[in-house]
C-alpha positions as CSV (number, residue, x, y, z in Angstrom):
1,E,98.7,62.8,172.3
2,K,96.9,66.1,172.5
3,K,93.7,66.6,170.5
4,G,92.3,70.1,170.0
5,K,88.8,71.1,169.5
6,G,89.3,72.1,165.9
7,K,89.7,70.1,162.7
8,W,91.5,70.8,159.5
9,I,89.6,70.5,156.3
10,K,90.4,71.4,152.7
11,W,89.0,74.6,151.2
12,T,87.5,72.5,148.3
13,A,85.4,70.6,150.9
14,T,83.6,73.8,151.7
15,V,82.6,74.6,148.1
16,T,79.2,73.6,146.8
17,N,79.3,71.9,143.4
18,E,76.4,73.9,142.0
19,L,75.8,77.4,141.0
20,V,72.7,78.9,142.6
21,L,71.2,82.0,141.0
22,K,69.2,84.4,143.1
23,P,65.7,85.3,141.8
24,G,66.2,87.9,138.9
25,Q,70.0,87.4,138.9
26,K,71.7,87.2,135.5
27,L,74.2,84.5,134.8
28,K,76.9,87.1,134.1
29,D,76.5,88.6,137.6
30,A,76.8,85.2,139.4
31,I,79.9,84.3,141.4
32,V,81.0,80.8,140.7
33,P,81.8,78.9,144.0
34,T,85.5,78.0,143.9
35,M,88.2,77.4,146.5
36,D,89.2,81.1,146.2
37,T,85.6,82.3,146.9
38,A,85.5,80.0,149.9
39,R,88.7,81.5,151.3
40,Y,87.8,85.1,150.8
41,T,84.3,84.6,152.1
42,Y,85.5,82.8,155.2
43,L,88.2,85.5,155.9
44,M,85.7,88.3,155.4
45,D,83.2,86.7,157.7
46,L,85.9,86.1,160.3
47,T,87.3,89.6,160.2
48,L,83.8,91.2,160.2
49,R,82.7,89.1,163.1
50,N,85.7,90.2,165.1
51,N,85.7,93.9,164.0
52,C,89.2,93.6,162.4
53,P,90.3,95.9,159.6
54,T,91.3,93.9,156.6
55,V,93.1,94.4,153.3
56,F,92.9,91.8,150.6
57,V,95.9,91.7,148.3
58,G,96.8,89.5,145.3
59,P,97.4,89.4,141.6
60,T,95.2,91.5,139.3
61,G,92.1,89.9,137.9
62,T,91.6,87.2,140.7
63,G,88.2,88.6,141.7
64,K,89.1,90.2,145.0
65,S,87.0,93.3,144.3
66,V,84.0,91.3,143.0
67,Y,83.9,89.1,146.2
68,I,84.2,92.0,148.5
69,K,81.6,94.1,146.7
70,D,79.2,91.1,146.7
71,K,79.7,90.7,150.5
72,I,79.2,94.4,151.2
73,L,76.1,94.7,149.0
74,T,74.3,91.4,149.9
75,G,75.9,89.9,153.0
76,L,75.9,92.7,155.6
77,E,73.2,94.1,157.9
78,R,72.0,97.4,156.5
79,D,71.4,98.9,159.9
80,K,75.0,98.2,161.1
81,F,77.0,98.8,157.9
82,V,76.9,101.6,155.3
83,P,78.7,100.7,152.0
84,L,81.1,103.3,150.6
85,F,83.2,102.5,147.5
86,L,86.4,104.4,146.7
87,N,88.2,104.1,143.4
88,F,91.9,104.7,143.5
89,S,94.4,105.5,140.8
90,A,98.1,106.4,140.7
91,Q,97.1,110.1,141.0
92,T,94.8,109.7,144.1
93,T,96.2,111.6,147.1
94,A,95.7,111.0,150.8
95,N,93.9,114.4,151.0
96,Q,91.5,113.4,148.3
97,T,90.7,110.2,150.1
98,Q,90.2,111.9,153.4
99,T,88.0,114.6,151.8
100,F,85.8,111.9,150.1
101,I,85.3,109.9,153.3
102,L,84.6,113.0,155.4
103,S,82.1,114.2,152.8
104,K,80.0,111.1,153.5
105,L,79.9,111.7,157.3
106,D,78.1,114.1,159.6
107,K,79.9,115.8,162.4
108,R,78.1,114.8,165.6
109,R,80.3,116.7,168.1
110,K,84.0,117.5,168.3
111,G,85.9,114.5,167.1
112,V,82.8,112.3,166.6
113,F,81.5,111.5,163.1
114,G,78.8,109.3,161.9
115,P,76.9,108.3,158.7
């Protein structure tokens, strides 16, 4: 029988049973630890650590945007990451998206851009 280095555990085992508010944080702004927050947080940490582009998909109203925004605003190194939020609608075009992103960057030299 082969035994690997890893071990399977349930997502619920990674969730703390108490809600911890940061100093000055309002209850309405708190993220309640659930199995879903554990999943999203783990996947975000994993993909960020390995520099993998990621898209989170799922039903409307499940908190994807809230979890991601919280991670971007409070869980990333400010000297390594610069947050940029884009709001899309049915009328958003590819050109509008490209123009918005490029407006936030400086051209360093031909083909090289930076914040």
